[in-house]
Structures are given as C-alpha cells and as structure tokens.
Residue frames as qw, qx, qy, qz and C-alpha x, y, z in Angstrom:
[[0.243, 0.342, -0.206, -0.884, 46.37, -3.88, -17.35],
 [0.627, 0.419, 0.626, -0.197, 43.18, -4.84, -19.14],
 [0.072, -0.260, 0.597, 0.756, 43.66, -5.09, -22.90],
 [0.530, 0.528, 0.563, -0.352, 40.50, -4.58, -25.01],
 [0.230, 0.059, 0.652, 0.720, 40.27, -4.94, -28.77],
 [0.319, 0.422, 0.262, -0.807, 37.67, -2.32, -29.69],
 [0.405, 0.262, -0.587, -0.651, 37.05, -4.11, -32.98],
 [0.004, -0.092, -0.989, 0.112, 35.44, -7.08, -31.28],
 [0.160, 0.549, 0.773, -0.276, 31.70, -7.78, -31.47],
 [0.283, 0.872, 0.392, -0.074, 29.85, -4.60, -32.48],
 [0.590, 0.133, 0.124, 0.786, 33.12, -2.66, -32.82],
 [0.024, -0.834, -0.344, -0.430, 31.25, 0.45, -31.71],
 [0.057, 0.586, -0.316, 0.744, 31.81, 3.43, -29.45],
 [0.780, -0.520, -0.082, -0.337, 29.91, 1.57, -26.74],
 [0.899, -0.060, -0.252, 0.352, 33.05, -0.48, -26.14],
 [0.358, 0.441, -0.237, 0.788, 35.10, 2.69, -25.69],
 [0.357, -0.593, 0.090, -0.716, 32.72, 4.28, -23.19],
 [0.857, -0.427, -0.041, -0.287, 31.93, 1.24, -21.08],
 [0.852, 0.085, -0.303, 0.419, 35.43, -0.24, -21.06],
 [0.209, 0.484, -0.289, 0.799, 36.65, 3.10, -19.70],
 [0.580, -0.540, 0.061, -0.606, 33.91, 3.11, -17.05],
 [0.957, -0.214, -0.195, 0.012, 34.78, -0.43, -15.99],
 [0.659, 0.274, -0.331, 0.617, 38.47, 0.47, -15.79],
 [0.096, -0.564, 0.238, -0.785, 37.71, 3.49, -13.60],
 [0.758, -0.455, 0.023, -0.467, 35.55, 1.41, -11.26],
 [0.972, -0.107, -0.153, 0.141, 37.90, -1.56, -11.03],
 [0.255, -0.899, 0.327, 0.139, 40.89, 0.77, -10.69],
 [0.772, -0.065, 0.509, 0.374, 42.71, -1.25, -13.31],
 [0.038, 0.564, -0.378, -0.734, 44.60, 0.41, -16.18],
 [0.726, 0.495, 0.461, -0.124, 43.12, -0.06, -19.64],
 [0.094, -0.388, 0.579, 0.711, 44.71, -0.28, -23.07],
 [0.625, 0.537, 0.514, -0.241, 42.13, -0.14, -25.88],
 [0.102, -0.359, 0.583, 0.721, 42.97, -0.41, -29.55],
 [0.016, 0.270, 0.820, 0.504, 40.98, -0.70, -32.82],
 [0.153, 0.423, 0.492, -0.745, 38.60, 1.94, -31.45],
 [0.544, 0.610, 0.260, -0.514, 35.42, 1.99, -33.61],
 [0.221, -0.347, 0.724, 0.554, 37.35, 0.22, -36.36],
 [0.266, 0.345, 0.865, 0.249, 34.17, -1.06, -38.03],
 [0.179, 0.785, 0.401, -0.437, 32.48, 2.33, -38.28],
 [0.563, 0.745, 0.236, 0.270, 32.37, 4.47, -41.47],
 [0.145, 0.842, -0.319, 0.411, 34.63, 6.99, -39.71],
 [0.836, -0.190, -0.435, 0.274, 36.96, 4.78, -37.66],
 [0.399, 0.167, -0.387, 0.814, 38.71, 6.03, -34.55],
 [0.175, -0.531, -0.600, 0.572, 37.54, 8.23, -31.73],
 [0.058, 0.689, 0.378, 0.616, 35.05, 11.00, -32.46],
 [0.023, -0.482, 0.298, -0.824, 34.62, 14.09, -30.25],
 [0.718, -0.459, -0.031, -0.522, 31.85, 12.46, -28.17],
 [0.930, -0.123, -0.303, 0.167, 34.08, 9.48, -27.32],
 [0.461, 0.331, -0.349, 0.746, 37.01, 11.71, -26.40],
 [0.316, -0.515, 0.144, -0.784, 34.68, 13.75, -24.17],
 [0.873, -0.354, -0.184, -0.280, 33.35, 10.61, -22.48],
 [0.825, 0.022, -0.364, 0.431, 36.82, 9.28, -21.69],
 [0.211, 0.402, -0.292, 0.842, 37.88, 12.67, -20.32],
 [0.564, -0.515, -0.007, -0.646, 34.76, 12.83, -18.17],
 [0.933, -0.252, -0.254, 0.024, 35.55, 9.39, -16.69],
 [0.633, 0.222, -0.335, 0.662, 39.12, 10.53, -16.13],
 [0.104, -0.520, 0.189, -0.826, 37.94, 13.63, -14.27],
 [0.773, -0.458, -0.083, -0.432, 35.65, 11.57, -12.04],
 [0.965, -0.214, -0.092, 0.121, 38.31, 8.95, -11.26],
 [0.308, -0.853, 0.366, 0.208, 41.49, 11.04, -11.24],
 [0.892, 0.132, 0.353, 0.249, 42.84, 9.08, -14.17],
 [0.093, -0.635, 0.471, 0.605, 45.77, 9.78, -16.48],
 [0.789, 0.494, 0.353, -0.100, 45.12, 9.21, -20.18],
 [0.274, -0.484, 0.571, 0.604, 47.59, 8.65, -22.99],
 [0.174, 0.043, 0.799, 0.573, 46.97, 8.84, -26.72],
 [0.214, 0.652, 0.688, -0.237, 43.47, 10.32, -26.44],
 [0.042, 0.390, -0.247, -0.886, 42.61, 12.43, -29.49],
 [0.692, 0.508, 0.203, -0.471, 39.92, 12.74, -32.16],
 [0.689, 0.579, -0.386, -0.201, 40.72, 10.16, -34.84],
 [0.085, -0.509, 0.841, -0.163, 42.99, 8.07, -32.61],
 [0.802, -0.028, -0.491, -0.340, 42.39, 4.31, -32.76],
 [0.754, -0.236, -0.547, 0.276, 43.99, 3.47, -29.41],
 [0.139, -0.732, 0.272, -0.608, 44.59, 4.98, -25.97],
 [0.534, -0.101, -0.743, 0.392, 45.55, 4.05, -22.43],
 [0.437, -0.686, -0.090, -0.575, 43.62, 4.92, -19.28],
 [0.494, 0.048, -0.698, 0.516, 45.22, 4.79, -15.82],
 [0.429, -0.740, -0.349, -0.383, 42.59, 5.38, -13.12],
 [0.015, -0.528, 0.532, -0.662, 43.26, 6.97, -9.77],
 [0.240, -0.088, -0.905, 0.340, 42.31, 5.60, -6.37],
 [0.129, 0.412, 0.568, -0.701, 39.24, 7.78, -5.73],
 [0.062, 0.512, 0.649, 0.560, 35.98, 8.42, -7.57],
 [0.099, -0.233, -0.368, 0.895, 34.93, 11.87, -6.56],
 [0.135, 0.753, 0.643, 0.034, 31.57, 13.54, -6.52],
 [0.169, -0.455, -0.005, 0.875, 30.87, 17.22, -7.10],
 [0.464, 0.770, 0.249, -0.362, 29.69, 19.51, -9.86],
 [0.488, -0.162, 0.607, 0.606, 30.98, 19.06, -13.40],
 [0.500, 0.721, 0.070, -0.474, 30.47, 20.56, -16.84],
 [0.511, -0.137, 0.714, 0.458, 31.33, 18.66, -20.03],
 [0.487, 0.687, -0.010, -0.538, 30.93, 20.08, -23.54],
 [0.804, 0.163, 0.511, 0.259, 31.28, 17.71, -26.49],
 [0.121, -0.540, 0.315, 0.771, 31.65, 20.69, -28.81],
 [0.187, 0.041, -0.726, -0.660, 29.63, 19.08, -31.63],
 [0.723, -0.134, -0.102, -0.670, 26.21, 17.44, -32.05],
 [0.422, 0.133, -0.884, 0.148, 27.70, 14.26, -30.54],
 [0.597, -0.509, -0.540, -0.304, 25.32, 12.58, -28.12],
 [0.186, -0.544, 0.458, -0.678, 25.09, 14.12, -24.64],
 [0.855, -0.277, 0.138, -0.417, 22.97, 11.19, -23.46],
 [0.907, 0.211, -0.321, 0.174, 25.60, 8.68, -24.60],
 [0.280, 0.489, -0.518, 0.643, 28.18, 10.55, -22.53],
 [0.539, -0.437, 0.307, -0.652, 25.77, 10.55, -19.58],
 [0.972, -0.085, -0.070, -0.207, 25.22, 6.82, -19.90],
 [0.736, 0.379, -0.436, 0.354, 28.98, 6.24, -20.10],
 [0.139, 0.421, -0.552, 0.706, 29.78, 8.01, -16.85],
 [0.678, -0.435, -0.077, -0.588, 26.63, 6.88, -15.01],
 [0.903, -0.198, -0.368, 0.105, 28.09, 3.61, -13.63],
 [0.518, 0.204, -0.384, 0.737, 31.11, 5.54, -12.35],
 [0.214, -0.452, 0.124, -0.857, 28.99, 8.27, -10.73],
 [0.793, -0.398, -0.326, -0.326, 26.98, 5.57, -8.91],
 [0.849, -0.274, -0.285, 0.350, 30.09, 4.78, -6.86],
 [0.254, 0.635, -0.191, 0.704, 31.39, 8.31, -6.27],
 [0.394, -0.172, -0.646, 0.630, 32.23, 9.47, -2.74],
 [0.141, 0.430, 0.352, -0.820, 29.55, 12.19, -2.96],
 [0.542, 0.657, 0.495, -0.170, 26.59, 13.07, -5.21],
 [0.375, -0.064, 0.490, 0.784, 27.42, 14.02, -8.79],
 [0.368, 0.796, 0.329, -0.351, 25.79, 16.88, -10.73],
 [0.420, -0.166, 0.543, 0.708, 26.85, 17.30, -14.36],
 [0.494, 0.723, 0.113, -0.470, 25.77, 19.56, -17.19],
 [0.551, -0.054, 0.688, 0.469, 26.52, 17.93, -20.53],
 [0.372, 0.695, -0.030, -0.615, 26.36, 19.91, -23.78],
 [0.158, -0.188, 0.834, 0.494, 26.04, 18.52, -27.29],
 [0.464, -0.116, -0.588, -0.652, 23.33, 16.79, -29.27],
 [0.415, -0.110, 0.641, -0.636, 20.32, 15.66, -27.20],
 [0.764, 0.313, 0.444, -0.348, 17.84, 14.04, -29.65],
 [0.342, 0.584, -0.610, -0.413, 19.18, 11.90, -32.48],
 [0.945, 0.104, -0.243, -0.195, 19.17, 8.42, -33.98],
 [0.812, 0.168, -0.465, 0.310, 21.39, 5.72, -32.45],
 [0.174, 0.263, -0.540, 0.780, 21.53, 7.37, -29.05],
 [0.181, -0.462, -0.812, 0.306, 19.38, 7.13, -25.92],
 [0.144, -0.714, -0.302, -0.615, 16.49, 9.54, -25.58],
 [0.039, 0.273, -0.553, 0.787, 16.74, 11.58, -22.39],
 [0.672, -0.213, 0.058, -0.706, 13.08, 10.77, -21.81],
 [0.883, -0.001, -0.465, -0.060, 13.82, 7.05, -21.95],
 [0.460, 0.212, -0.612, 0.607, 16.64, 7.55, -19.44],
 [0.226, -0.267, 0.337, -0.874, 14.38, 9.62, -17.21],
 [0.717, -0.097, 0.118, -0.680, 11.25, 7.47, -17.29],
 [0.951, 0.079, -0.271, -0.126, 12.57, 3.95, -17.91],
 [0.681, 0.283, -0.517, 0.435, 16.22, 3.53, -16.99],
 [0.046, -0.465, 0.455, -0.758, 16.21, 5.76, -13.91],
 [0.758, -0.320, 0.144, -0.551, 13.27, 3.95, -12.22],
 [0.951, 0.066, -0.299, 0.036, 14.90, 0.60, -12.93],
 [0.517, 0.366, -0.498, 0.592, 18.18, 1.75, -11.45],
 [0.381, -0.519, 0.294, -0.706, 16.35, 3.13, -8.42],
 [0.940, -0.226, -0.057, -0.251, 15.34, -0.46, -7.66],
 [0.849, 0.190, -0.319, 0.376, 19.02, -1.34, -7.74],
 [0.619, -0.580, -0.277, 0.451, 19.85, 1.31, -5.18],
 [0.349, -0.158, 0.104, 0.918, 20.91, 4.52, -6.91],
 [0.219, 0.805, 0.445, -0.325, 18.85, 7.65, -7.47],
 [0.373, 0.018, 0.443, 0.815, 19.20, 9.36, -10.85],
 [0.276, 0.800, 0.365, -0.389, 17.57, 12.50, -12.16],
 [0.390, 0.016, 0.495, 0.776, 17.95, 13.77, -15.72],
 [0.282, 0.795, 0.395, -0.364, 16.36, 16.83, -17.28],
 [0.540, 0.472, 0.351, 0.603, 16.62, 18.51, -20.64],
 [0.224, -0.578, -0.128, 0.774, 18.00, 22.03, -20.20],
 [0.366, 0.636, -0.196, -0.651, 17.85, 22.84, -23.92],
 [0.882, 0.292, 0.370, 0.002, 17.03, 20.53, -26.82],
 [0.006, -0.683, 0.550, 0.480, 19.73, 20.01, -29.41],
 [0.871, 0.363, 0.302, -0.135, 19.56, 18.22, -32.76],
 [0.589, -0.098, 0.534, 0.598, 21.80, 17.07, -35.60],
 [0.779, 0.244, -0.227, 0.530, 23.73, 18.77, -37.14],
 [0.024, 0.796, -0.126, 0.591, 23.84, 21.91, -35.01],
 [0.547, -0.157, -0.651, 0.502, 23.92, 20.43, -31.54],
 [0.057, -0.415, 0.130, -0.899, 23.81, 23.21, -28.99],
 [0.699, -0.504, -0.349, -0.368, 21.67, 21.24, -26.54],
 [0.060, 0.421, -0.707, 0.565, 22.25, 20.50, -22.88],
 [0.741, -0.421, -0.484, -0.200, 21.10, 18.05, -20.25],
 [0.198, -0.614, 0.554, -0.526, 21.62, 18.00, -16.50],
 [0.785, -0.093, -0.613, -0.019, 22.35, 14.73, -14.74],
 [0.344, -0.609, 0.484, -0.526, 22.19, 14.23, -10.97],
 [0.764, 0.023, -0.645, -0.005, 23.30, 11.00, -9.35],
 [0.571, -0.621, 0.374, -0.384, 22.94, 9.92, -5.75],
 [0.332, 0.412, -0.849, 0.000, 25.53, 7.16, -5.27],
 [0.776, -0.252, -0.562, -0.139, 24.69, 3.73, -3.88],
 [0.592, -0.742, 0.202, -0.240, 24.88, 3.27, -0.13],
 [0.583, -0.483, 0.640, 0.133, 27.20, 0.30, -0.51],
 [0.230, -0.099, 0.851, 0.462, 26.54, -1.95, -3.52],
 [0.505, 0.098, -0.343, -0.786, 24.01, -2.23, -6.32],
 [0.612, 0.039, 0.696, -0.374, 21.15, -4.65, -5.67],
 [0.110, 0.005, 0.857, 0.503, 20.51, -7.18, -8.48],
 [0.523, 0.208, 0.001, -0.826, 17.34, -6.81, -10.49],
 [0.233, 0.106, 0.963, 0.080, 14.89, -9.64, -11.16],
 [0.531, 0.395, 0.033, -0.749, 12.32, -9.13, -13.92],
 [0.175, -0.131, 0.946, 0.240, 11.26, -12.51, -15.22],
 [0.251, 0.535, 0.806, -0.030, 7.53, -12.19, -15.86],
 [0.154, 0.219, 0.331, 0.905, 6.36, -9.68, -18.50],
 [0.137, 0.480, 0.592, -0.633, 2.81, -9.26, -17.27],
 [0.286, 0.693, 0.596, 0.289, 0.20, -7.19, -19.09],
 [0.226, 0.200, 0.032, 0.953, 0.74, -3.59, -20.19],
 [0.106, -0.643, -0.663, 0.369, -1.46, -1.33, -18.02],
 [0.126, 0.942, 0.177, -0.257, -0.77, 2.20, -19.21],
 [0.652, 0.262, 0.203, 0.682, 1.33, 4.08, -21.73],
 [0.106, -0.921, -0.109, 0.358, 2.62, 7.61, -21.28],
 [0.698, 0.248, 0.256, 0.621, 4.83, 9.75, -23.42],
 [0.093, -0.765, 0.003, 0.637, 6.26, 13.09, -24.48],
 [0.599, 0.566, 0.386, 0.415, 6.07, 14.57, -27.98],
 [0.292, -0.725, 0.033, 0.623, 8.55, 17.44, -28.27],
 [0.594, 0.569, 0.306, 0.481, 9.12, 19.77, -31.19],
 [0.348, -0.561, -0.013, 0.751, 11.31, 22.86, -31.49],
 [0.085, 0.453, -0.264, -0.847, 10.34, 25.80, -33.71],
 [0.103, -0.085, -0.858, -0.496, 7.68, 23.69, -35.44],
 [0.258, 0.324, 0.648, -0.639, 4.48, 24.84, -33.75],
 [0.475, 0.421, -0.115, -0.764, 2.88, 25.99, -36.99],
 [0.489, 0.235, -0.761, -0.355, 3.24, 22.52, -38.49],
 [0.794, -0.322, 0.159, -0.490, 1.68, 20.88, -35.40],
 [0.532, 0.383, -0.754, 0.046, 4.50, 18.35, -35.30],
 [0.131, -0.197, 0.814, -0.531, 4.11, 17.47, -31.61],
 [0.658, 0.141, 0.354, -0.649, 0.37, 16.92, -31.99],
 [0.765, 0.390, -0.362, -0.362, 0.70, 14.88, -35.18],
 [0.331, 0.346, -0.856, 0.195, 3.36, 12.56, -33.69],
 [0.271, -0.078, 0.742, -0.608, 1.28, 12.07, -30.55],
 [0.717, 0.228, 0.148, -0.643, -2.04, 11.51, -32.36],
 [0.701, 0.379, -0.553, -0.243, -0.57, 8.96, -34.76],
 [0.221, 0.275, -0.877, 0.327, 1.23, 7.03, -32.03],
 [0.401, -0.001, 0.618, -0.676, -1.80, 7.03, -29.73],
 [0.769, 0.272, -0.091, -0.572, -4.05, 5.80, -32.55],
 [0.595, 0.349, -0.722, -0.053, -1.69, 2.92, -33.34],
 [0.054, 0.159, -0.855, 0.491, -1.53, 1.90, -29.68],
 [0.568, 0.093, 0.360, -0.734, -5.31, 2.24, -29.27],
 [0.761, 0.279, -0.400, -0.428, -5.79, -0.15, -32.20],
 [0.521, 0.199, -0.808, 0.191, -3.73, -2.65, -30.18],
 [0.630, -0.571, -0.518, -0.092, -5.91, -2.12, -27.11],
 [0.554, -0.252, -0.340, 0.717, -3.62, 0.26, -25.20],
 [0.057, -0.966, -0.247, -0.043, -4.66, 3.65, -23.85],
 [0.644, 0.087, -0.036, 0.760, -1.98, 6.27, -24.21],
 [0.123, -0.965, -0.192, 0.131, -1.47, 9.73, -22.75],
 [0.670, 0.175, 0.091, 0.715, 1.20, 11.80, -24.52],
 [0.181, -0.828, -0.161, 0.505, 2.22, 15.26, -23.36],
 [0.573, 0.637, 0.227, 0.464, 2.76, 17.61, -26.33],
 [0.430, -0.705, -0.016, 0.564, 5.55, 20.12, -25.72],
 [0.502, 0.799, 0.125, 0.307, 6.59, 23.10, -27.85],
 [0.643, -0.483, 0.037, 0.594, 10.15, 24.43, -27.52],
 [0.373, 0.914, 0.039, 0.154, 11.74, 27.68, -28.67],
 [0.445, -0.807, 0.349, 0.172, 15.14, 27.39, -26.95],
 [0.823, 0.019, 0.438, 0.362, 16.85, 25.03, -29.40],
 [0.132, -0.562, 0.360, 0.733, 19.25, 26.54, -31.95],
 [0.236, 0.147, -0.697, -0.661, 17.46, 24.73, -34.80],
 [0.776, -0.042, -0.037, -0.628, 14.20, 23.01, -35.58],
 [0.274, 0.209, -0.938, 0.038, 13.80, 19.40, -34.53],
 [0.754, -0.272, -0.031, -0.597, 11.51, 16.88, -32.88],
 [0.197, 0.211, -0.941, 0.176, 11.39, 13.73, -30.78],
 [0.761, -0.297, -0.147, -0.558, 8.78, 11.29, -29.50],
 [0.192, 0.229, -0.904, 0.305, 9.16, 8.90, -26.56],
 [0.748, -0.351, -0.136, -0.546, 6.65, 6.61, -24.89],
 [0.129, 0.279, -0.895, 0.323, 6.90, 4.15, -22.01],
 [0.740, -0.290, -0.385, -0.469, 4.63, 1.44, -20.64],
 [0.258, -0.361, 0.770, -0.458, 4.27, -0.14, -17.21],
 [0.586, -0.060, -0.740, -0.325, 2.99, -3.68, -16.80],
 [0.761, -0.511, -0.131, -0.377, 1.11, -5.63, -14.14],
 [0.905, -0.224, -0.172, 0.319, 4.40, -7.18, -12.99],
 [0.324, -0.878, 0.086, 0.341, 6.15, -3.81, -12.52],
 [0.652, 0.080, 0.401, 0.638, 8.11, -4.01, -15.78],
 [0.139, 0.838, 0.016, -0.527, 8.93, -0.81, -17.67],
 [0.615, 0.178, 0.551, 0.535, 9.45, -0.70, -21.42],
 [0.136, 0.786, 0.053, -0.601, 9.95, 2.30, -23.69],
 [0.627, 0.365, 0.475, 0.498, 10.43, 3.31, -27.31],
 [0.025, -0.819, -0.035, 0.572, 11.48, 6.54, -28.99],
 [0.626, 0.425, 0.408, 0.511, 12.39, 8.18, -32.27],
 [0.177, -0.563, 0.024, 0.807, 14.00, 11.49, -33.20],
 [0.535, 0.787, 0.181, -0.248, 12.97, 13.67, -36.09],
 [0.503, -0.234, 0.533, 0.639, 15.05, 13.87, -39.27],
 [0.272, 0.420, -0.309, -0.809, 14.81, 15.56, -42.67],
 [0.543, 0.122, -0.599, -0.575, 12.04, 14.03, -44.78],
 [0.242, -0.168, -0.929, 0.223, 10.85, 11.93, -41.83],
 [0.344, -0.512, -0.314, -0.722, 7.19, 12.81, -41.32],
 [0.372, -0.336, 0.514, -0.696, 5.52, 13.25, -37.95],
 [0.892, -0.010, 0.014, -0.452, 3.19, 10.39, -38.80],
 [0.783, 0.315, -0.522, 0.122, 6.13, 8.08, -39.65],
 [0.105, 0.410, -0.671, 0.609, 7.69, 8.87, -36.27],
 [0.627, -0.204, 0.337, -0.673, 4.44, 8.11, -34.48],
 [0.937, 0.128, -0.193, -0.260, 4.01, 4.81, -36.28],
 [0.578, 0.420, -0.628, 0.308, 7.63, 3.78, -35.69],
 [0.128, -0.381, 0.637, -0.658, 7.48, 4.42, -31.94],
 [0.787, -0.091, 0.222, -0.569, 4.19, 2.58, -31.51],
 [0.896, 0.266, -0.338, -0.113, 5.44, -0.38, -33.55],
 [0.397, 0.442, -0.688, 0.418, 8.68, -0.63, -31.58],
 [0.371, -0.297, 0.579, -0.662, 6.91, -0.61, -28.22],
 [0.877, 0.050, 0.091, -0.469, 4.31, -3.15, -29.35],
 [0.764, 0.382, -0.519, 0.028, 7.01, -5.42, -30.79],
 [0.170, 0.392, -0.744, 0.514, 8.91, -5.50, -27.49],
 [0.578, -0.151, 0.447, -0.666, 5.72, -6.14, -25.52],
 [0.902, 0.198, -0.092, -0.372, 4.58, -8.91, -27.86],
 [0.606, 0.436, -0.646, 0.163, 8.02, -10.54, -27.74],
 [0.807, -0.486, -0.334, 0.033, 7.52, -11.03, -24.01],
 [0.457, 0.389, -0.365, 0.712, 10.32, -8.69, -22.99],
 [0.486, -0.708, -0.436, 0.269, 10.49, -7.64, -19.35],
 [0.214, -0.663, 0.110, 0.709, 12.68, -4.76, -20.50],
 [0.612, 0.760, 0.065, -0.207, 12.83, -3.05, -23.89],
 [0.860, 0.381, -0.005, 0.340, 15.51, -3.51, -26.54],
 [0.241, 0.765, -0.277, 0.529, 17.49, -0.47, -25.32],
 [0.543, -0.658, 0.366, -0.372, 17.33, -1.09, -21.55],
 [0.999, -0.037, 0.016, 0.022, 18.32, -4.72, -22.23],
 [0.745, 0.345, -0.201, 0.534, 21.85, -3.69, -23.17],
 [0.030, -0.739, 0.230, -0.632, 22.08, -0.64, -20.88],
 [0.746, -0.574, 0.126, -0.313, 21.33, -2.65, -17.75],
 [0.922, 0.120, -0.268, 0.254, 24.22, -5.07, -18.36],
 [0.360, 0.544, -0.384, 0.653, 26.76, -2.57, -17.07],
 [0.425, -0.524, 0.332, -0.659, 24.96, -2.08, -13.77],
 [0.961, -0.165, -0.046, -0.215, 24.13, -5.76, -13.40],
 [0.786, 0.326, -0.384, 0.359, 27.83, -6.56, -13.86],
 [0.130, 0.492, -0.465, 0.724, 28.63, -4.42, -10.82],
 [0.665, -0.465, -0.012, -0.585, 25.79, -5.66, -8.58],
 [0.214, -0.363, 0.841, -0.340, 25.97, -7.99, -5.59],
 [0.592, 0.171, 0.741, -0.269, 24.27, -11.06, -7.04],
 [0.278, 0.162, 0.795, 0.514, 22.49, -12.25, -10.16],
 [0.367, 0.419, 0.067, -0.828, 20.33, -9.96, -12.29],
 [0.302, 0.207, 0.894, 0.260, 17.76, -11.67, -14.52],
 [0.419, 0.535, 0.164, -0.715, 15.47, -10.30, -17.23],
 [0.636, 0.363, 0.644, 0.222, 14.02, -11.15, -20.62],
 [0.040, -0.436, 0.316, 0.842, 15.20, -9.17, -23.63],
 [0.689, 0.524, 0.180, -0.468, 12.86, -8.75, -26.63],
 [0.845, 0.512, -0.113, 0.104, 15.77, -9.76, -28.88],
 [0.736, -0.420, 0.183, 0.499, 19.48, -10.46, -28.66],
 [0.378, 0.926, -0.015, 0.023, 21.01, -7.38, -30.28],
 [0.689, 0.431, -0.274, 0.514, 24.63, -6.66, -31.17],
 [0.080, -0.674, 0.332, -0.655, 24.84, -4.11, -28.35],
 [0.812, -0.455, 0.157, -0.330, 23.47, -6.58, -25.80],
 [0.973, 0.045, -0.072, 0.214, 25.90, -9.31, -26.82],
 [0.473, 0.580, -0.277, 0.603, 28.77, -6.83, -26.90],
 [0.320, -0.676, 0.303, -0.590, 28.03, -5.52, -23.40],
 [0.938, -0.307, 0.084, -0.139, 27.76, -9.07, -22.03],
 [0.854, 0.282, -0.158, 0.408, 31.14, -9.89, -23.57],
 [0.208, 0.669, -0.280, 0.656, 32.70, -6.68, -22.22],
 [0.617, -0.628, 0.193, -0.433, 31.35, -7.27, -18.70],
 [0.985, -0.145, -0.011, 0.092, 33.04, -10.67, -18.68],
 [0.617, 0.512, -0.259, 0.538, 36.40, -9.08, -19.50],
 [0.062, -0.578, 0.388, -0.715, 36.17, -7.31, -16.15],
 [0.003, 0.163, -0.882, 0.443, 35.14, -10.33, -14.06],
 [0.646, 0.088, 0.295, -0.698, 31.36, -10.60, -14.34],
 [0.200, 0.021, 0.960, 0.194, 29.71, -13.84, -15.46],
 [0.538, 0.301, 0.047, -0.786, 26.75, -14.03, -17.79],
 [0.240, 0.095, 0.934, 0.248, 24.62, -16.48, -19.67],
 [0.484, 0.296, -0.031, -0.823, 21.79, -16.20, -22.13],
 [0.290, 0.179, 0.933, 0.116, 19.27, -18.76, -23.33],
 [0.183, 0.684, 0.599, 0.373, 17.24, -17.46, -26.24],
 [0.019, 0.742, 0.064, 0.667, 16.09, -14.13, -24.79],
 [0.698, -0.694, -0.171, 0.043, 16.74, -14.90, -21.11],
 [0.384, 0.658, -0.373, 0.530, 19.63, -12.81, -19.77],
 [0.759, -0.627, -0.144, 0.098, 21.44, -13.56, -16.51],
 [0.394, 0.672, -0.353, 0.518, 24.38, -11.53, -15.22],
 [0.757, -0.517, -0.284, 0.280, 26.32, -12.36, -12.06],
 [0.091, 0.944, -0.126, 0.290, 27.88, -9.16, -10.80],
 [0.607, 0.312, -0.500, 0.533, 31.28, -8.63, -9.21],
 [0.547, -0.719, -0.401, 0.152, 29.77, -7.13, -6.01],
 [0.391, 0.406, -0.133, 0.815, 31.59, -3.82, -6.32],
 [0.407, -0.704, -0.483, 0.325, 31.49, -1.85, -3.08],
 [0.117, 0.908, 0.030, 0.400, 31.50, 1.89, -2.75],
 [0.577, 0.158, -0.455, 0.660, 34.70, 2.98, -1.04]]
C-alpha cells in the first residue's frame, strides 16, 4: 500500500486527485490522510469525492472512508481500467475541469476510448479553463501519444454551477512518448476566446477581448480573439483565455474567469500580463501546463524535459507526488526533467 500524507507540500486537493489516479494506474492500494489539511475548509469537498469516485469507476476500485469532510480514505484499485461512456455530476459549482484533469491520466490507459460528461462549475478561479485544456494541454498530450477532445456543453459559474463539459479520450497505443521542449523560440501568433453568459448588453466579451488584444499589441504580438455570447448558463458569468504558439512549436496559454466587481478590462489586462510574463521568462510551457504535464511525464517511456516560467507550489508538489510512485525528477532553476516509469497499456 502507498501511504500519502495529503498535508505535504501544497496540501491541496491536487494531491487527492493525482494520488488516486496514480494508484489506479499502478494498481497499488492507496491510503491518504490529512486531505486538504491546509485549506480554509479542510477535508474532502464534493469535487474531490466525485473525482475519487470517477477514478474508482474507471478502475473497478473499492473505496473506504470516502465522504465530504473526511480527512482520510483508502482506495483499492481493480485489475482493469475500462473504457466506455460515463456521466459524473459533482452536484455543486466544484470544478468539472479539475475532475477531468484528475481522471485524464487514467483514461489514457483504458482498454477502450472514454467519453465522459462532467457536470459542475466550468469557469472559475484556481481551476483549469476548458479552453486551456482544449487548445494547450490537448495538443501537447497528442505529441505524447493520446488524443483528447474537450468541449463546453453548457457554461457554469460560481456559485450556481450547473455547467457541463464533455471529455473524449483515445487511449495510448502502448505507452506515452516523452516530451522535449527545451527552446522557447519566438511567439508567432496569439488566439483566444472571450465568453460571456447573459451579458451581451454590457459587451463583456468584446471589452475583455479588446483590452487583452491592445495589451498584447503593445508588446508586439498580434492577437485574434473570438467573442462568444452564451444564453445557456444558469447565471451570468464570463471567461477569457488566450494561447500562443512559438517558432519552436511551444504552446503557452493564460486565462481568467469573471467574478463580482472584476471588470472586463481587468480580466483582459490580467490575461495579457500572465501570458507575456511566461513568454518573457523563457518558459517552453506556461505556468499551468508546467504542473499538469508532470503526471503524464511520470508515466511516459523516457525523460520529458521542459522549461517552466516559475517553480510553483503545484509544480513542486506534483514532482514530489510522482516520485512517491516511482518516477524520478530533477529541477535546476526552471529546467524540469521527469523520468517516467514506462507504464504500458494492458
């Protein structure tokens, strides 16, 4: 059994989701305690319970002690990771994209393609944007050997939730191929999506896009942002995401969700500043992909190398967690190297 202290490093829900995914893939039982002990509301929240249950459904696992508010649980995976069609509802505005990211490594090694509809919150702070997953993470993972498609079925925002995404995963043929992105190159083009729900009269999509594009233009970057107006969401909300490709085939993105008293212009400036900061830092991936890729690199057949814009808590936590399950890693300043365990699809 693998024993993980969830209070280590960032002490966040990331440890819960990814430790469970690693346990399912390695077919080793997991005991995790001190779940989210450093957070304002310690213990498992509905989105973490839903993520563990989703991993259990994919891997035929038995789970003990899993409940909202619990600070420890045990996860006993089965012998088969199965594909098929699934539906998971968090039941709150908890992040649907976080759940998707948590089960994604597992789905990559399923015995058949996986299609999942995940309901909950879709656009919010401290969670991946579905547009970042679609336009940055998915193309990077395609280079590693797995095809991923993600679409927004219905936007959902805090506090109401009510959103839904659909995730489709084509598993790897055998093993994940390591990724090598060591030269940042020069940014060639920037694209993006500015989405707003029930806010057409305030021109929120246009204002976010115009502000962001102006900031990027001042830095010498042309930007094309698609403005989208939504009426399906259960409440008003907004989100902006942009992504840049470079001359060395690197992909970097940035995003920001709307929030009360957060102006469209502030969102546009924030997103532009975040993208420019990661580009100027010489990152070959952005600050979010830098920690997300660790999980896949830890499973790959060989060494994955890239440059992170900064060493964040999430990046260092994921590197530590990957080592608990047999991967090796090293980092020198912002250089990240992960030697995977060469997991093979059964």
